[in-house]
C-alpha positions as CSV (number, residue, x, y, z in Angstrom):
1,X,127.0,131.3,96.4
2,X,123.1,132.0,97.0
3,X,122.2,129.8,94.1
4,X,124.4,126.7,95.8
5,X,122.9,127.3,99.2
6,X,119.3,127.0,97.3
7,X,120.4,123.9,95.7
8,X,121.7,122.5,99.0
9,X,118.3,123.4,100.8
10,X,116.5,121.7,97.7
11,X,118.9,118.7,97.9
12,X,117.9,118.4,101.8
13,X,114.1,118.5,101.0
14,X,114.3,116.0,98.1
15,X,116.4,113.4,99.9
16,X,114.1,113.6,103.0
17,X,111.3,112.9,100.6
18,X,113.2,110.1,99.1
19,X,114.1,108.7,102.3
20,X,110.5,108.7,103.5
21,X,109.2,106.9,100.3
22,X,112.0,104.6,100.5
23,X,111.2,103.7,104.2
24,X,107.4,103.3,103.5
25,X,108.2,100.9,100.7
26,X,110.7,98.9,102.6
27,X,109.0,98.4,105.9
28,X,105.2,98.9,105.9
29,X,104.3,98.0,102.2
30,X,107.2,95.4,101.8
31,X,104.6,92.7,101.9
32,X,103.0,93.8,98.5
33,X,106.3,94.3,96.8
34,X,108.5,91.6,95.1
35,X,111.8,91.1,96.6
36,X,113.6,93.1,94.1
37,X,112.1,96.2,94.8
38,X,112.3,95.5,98.7
39,X,116.1,95.5,98.1
40,X,116.1,98.6,96.1
41,X,113.7,100.3,98.5
42,X,116.4,99.3,101.4
43,X,119.3,100.5,99.1
44,X,117.4,103.7,98.3
45,X,117.0,104.2,102.3
46,X,120.8,104.2,102.7
47,X,121.4,106.5,99.8
48,X,118.8,109.0,100.7
49,X,120.2,109.0,104.2
50,X,123.8,109.8,102.8
51,X,122.1,112.4,100.4
52,X,120.7,114.3,103.5
53,X,124.1,114.2,105.2
54,X,126.1,115.4,102.2
55,X,123.7,118.3,101.2
56,X,123.7,119.6,105.0
57,X,127.5,119.6,105.0
58,X,127.3,121.7,101.5
59,X,124.8,123.8,103.3
60,X,126.9,124.7,106.4
61,X,129.8,125.3,103.9
62,X,127.8,127.8,101.9
63,X,126.3,129.5,105.0
64,X,130.1,129.8,106.1
65,X,131.1,131.5,102.8
66,X,128.3,133.8,102.6
67,X,129.2,135.2,106.4
68,X,125.8,133.9,107.8
69,X,125.7,132.3,111.1
70,X,126.2,128.5,111.4
71,X,124.4,126.7,114.2
């Protein structure tokens, strides 16, 4: 259970980092990128945001199973 909690926490961190990179590519750096990379950056923004939400739900489930407080 602890291992899964660690994986969920890691997934949140990686998803946040991916979201920051994809937002940077999709908006402020969009002028220097080809259209296909801009489209991929926008898709990445959606996917990384979903990744954060799913990882957070998994984190809450494993905190609950370990008997730790869930806020």
